[in-house]
C-alpha positions as CSV (number, residue, x, y, z in Angstrom):
1,M,53.4,-27.3,-1.1
2,W,50.4,-29.3,0.4
3,S,48.5,-26.1,1.4
4,P,48.4,-24.4,-1.8
5,L,47.5,-27.7,-3.5
6,G,44.5,-28.2,-1.1
7,E,43.4,-24.5,-2.0
8,S,43.5,-25.3,-5.7
9,L,41.7,-28.6,-5.7
10,Q,38.0,-28.9,-6.1
11,R,36.7,-29.4,-2.5
12,P,35.9,-33.2,-2.2
13,D,32.9,-34.7,-0.6
14,A,35.0,-37.1,1.1
15,I,38.5,-38.6,1.0
16,L,39.6,-42.2,0.8
17,A,43.0,-42.4,2.3
18,I,45.3,-45.5,1.4
19,S,48.4,-45.4,3.7
20,A,51.3,-47.8,3.6
21,H,51.1,-47.7,7.3
22,W,48.0,-49.9,7.7
23,V,48.6,-53.4,6.6
24,T,46.1,-56.2,7.4
25,R,45.1,-59.6,6.3
26,G,42.1,-59.0,4.3
27,T,41.0,-55.6,3.0
28,W,39.7,-53.3,5.8
29,V,37.9,-49.9,5.6
30,T,37.3,-47.7,8.5
31,A,33.6,-47.1,9.0
32,M,33.4,-45.1,12.1
33,T,31.7,-41.8,12.2
34,N,34.5,-40.2,14.3
35,P,37.9,-41.9,13.6
36,K,40.6,-41.2,16.0
37,T,44.0,-39.8,15.0
38,I,46.5,-42.7,15.1
39,H,50.2,-42.1,16.0
40,D,51.6,-45.2,14.7
41,F,55.2,-44.5,15.4
42,G,57.6,-44.2,18.3
43,G,60.8,-42.5,19.4
44,F,59.9,-39.0,18.0
45,P,59.2,-35.6,19.8
46,Q,56.1,-35.1,21.7
47,A,54.8,-32.5,19.4
48,L,54.1,-35.2,16.9
49,F,52.1,-37.2,19.3
50,D,50.1,-34.1,20.2
51,I,48.9,-33.6,16.7
52,Q,45.2,-34.4,16.2
53,Y,43.2,-34.6,13.0
54,P,39.6,-34.8,14.0
55,A,38.0,-35.2,10.5
56,P,34.7,-37.0,10.5
57,G,34.4,-40.6,9.0
58,S,31.9,-41.6,6.5
59,P,30.2,-45.0,6.8
60,A,28.3,-44.3,3.6
61,L,31.7,-44.1,1.7
62,A,32.8,-47.4,3.4
63,D,29.7,-49.1,2.2
64,R,30.3,-47.6,-1.3
65,I,34.0,-49.0,-1.2
66,Q,32.7,-52.4,-0.2
67,E,30.2,-52.3,-3.1
68,L,32.8,-51.3,-5.7
69,L,35.4,-54.0,-4.7
70,G,33.0,-56.9,-4.8
71,V,35.1,-58.8,-2.3
72,P,34.7,-59.2,1.4
73,V,35.7,-56.0,3.1
74,V,35.9,-55.9,7.0
75,L,34.3,-52.6,8.0
76,E,36.5,-51.7,10.9
77,E,34.7,-49.7,13.5
78,N,36.9,-49.4,16.5
79,E,40.6,-50.3,16.2
80,W,42.0,-48.0,13.6
81,G,41.4,-44.4,12.6
82,I,43.4,-41.9,10.5
83,D,47.2,-42.8,10.7
84,H,50.2,-40.5,10.0
85,G,50.5,-41.6,6.5
86,A,47.2,-39.8,6.0
87,W,47.0,-37.0,8.7
88,S,50.5,-35.8,8.0
89,I,49.3,-34.7,4.4
90,L,45.7,-34.0,5.1
91,K,46.5,-31.5,7.9
92,Y,48.0,-29.3,5.3
93,L,45.6,-30.0,2.4
94,Y,42.4,-29.5,4.6
95,P,43.6,-28.0,7.8
96,N,40.1,-27.6,9.2
97,A,39.6,-31.4,9.2
98,D,36.1,-30.8,7.9
99,V,36.1,-33.3,5.0
100,P,35.1,-36.9,5.9
101,V,38.0,-39.4,5.8
102,V,37.8,-43.1,5.3
103,Q,40.9,-45.2,5.5
104,L,41.5,-48.4,3.4
105,S,44.2,-51.0,4.4
106,L,46.6,-52.8,2.2
107,D,46.0,-56.5,2.3
108,S,49.4,-58.1,3.1
109,P,49.0,-61.4,1.3
110,K,48.0,-59.5,-2.0
111,T,50.8,-58.9,-4.7
112,A,51.5,-55.4,-6.1
113,R,49.6,-56.4,-9.3
114,E,46.5,-57.4,-7.1
115,H,46.5,-54.0,-5.3
116,F,46.7,-52.3,-8.5
117,E,43.7,-54.2,-9.9
118,L,41.9,-53.4,-6.7
119,A,42.9,-49.8,-7.1
120,K,41.3,-49.8,-10.7
121,Q,37.9,-50.9,-9.2
122,L,37.9,-47.7,-7.0
123,R,38.2,-45.6,-10.1
124,P,34.4,-44.7,-10.1
125,L,35.1,-42.8,-6.8
126,R,36.8,-40.1,-8.7
127,D,33.6,-39.3,-10.7
128,E,31.7,-39.2,-7.4
129,N,34.0,-36.2,-6.1
130,I,35.9,-38.5,-3.8
131,L,39.5,-37.6,-3.4
132,I,41.8,-40.7,-3.3
133,L,44.9,-40.1,-1.5
134,A,47.6,-42.7,-1.3
135,S,50.8,-42.1,0.7
136,G,53.8,-44.1,1.8
137,N,57.0,-45.3,0.6
138,V,58.1,-48.9,-0.5
139,M,60.3,-48.8,2.4
140,H,61.8,-46.5,5.0
141,N,63.6,-46.7,8.3
142,L,64.1,-43.3,9.7
143,R,66.4,-44.6,12.4
144,L,69.0,-45.5,9.7
145,I,68.9,-42.3,7.8
146,D,72.1,-40.2,7.9
147,W,70.8,-36.7,7.8
148,R,74.1,-35.2,6.8
149,D,73.9,-33.6,3.3
150,D,77.1,-35.2,2.2
151,S,75.8,-38.9,3.0
152,T,75.4,-41.5,0.3
153,P,72.6,-43.9,0.4
154,Y,72.9,-47.4,1.6
155,P,73.7,-50.0,-1.3
156,W,70.6,-52.0,-0.5
157,A,68.4,-48.8,-0.6
158,V,69.8,-48.0,-4.0
159,D,69.3,-51.7,-5.1
160,S,65.6,-51.6,-3.8
161,N,64.8,-48.2,-5.4
162,N,66.3,-49.3,-8.7
163,Y,64.2,-52.6,-8.6
164,F,61.0,-50.8,-8.0
165,A,61.6,-48.1,-10.5
166,N,62.4,-50.6,-13.1
167,N,59.7,-53.3,-12.3
168,L,56.5,-51.5,-11.4
């Protein structure tokens, strides 16, 4: 479903990816011109580790994000890149990896409400032809999943899902 969506969307000038897989203390933004593909998982088939998504970065977009947020933003230049929360979707939306991608971290001390308020500050990017892509789940542990069709969810997973569905 991602491929047809990518074909139907207006081509963005750049993408701001916000993935639940990059959690930091403070708000961080990738600012390098050639971000690496991050394989931030383990225990999966080699084919997943072989995937590369060599999209360019955009230091100019990173600067714009810092301007919009009005808070100290650490412009990460070496340690991160595009993680699987972003590239696993982008490789289908834009398979040529030819749209610049900047990634924004989640700030671990911030509450959900504070992150929501931060997200509202990024709203002007939509009018600047920047696609804002947010991905991730509230929680998941692929090692605990029972992949049989007849399996029932763990009670703690149902409780968590109900909590977030009713409180966010």
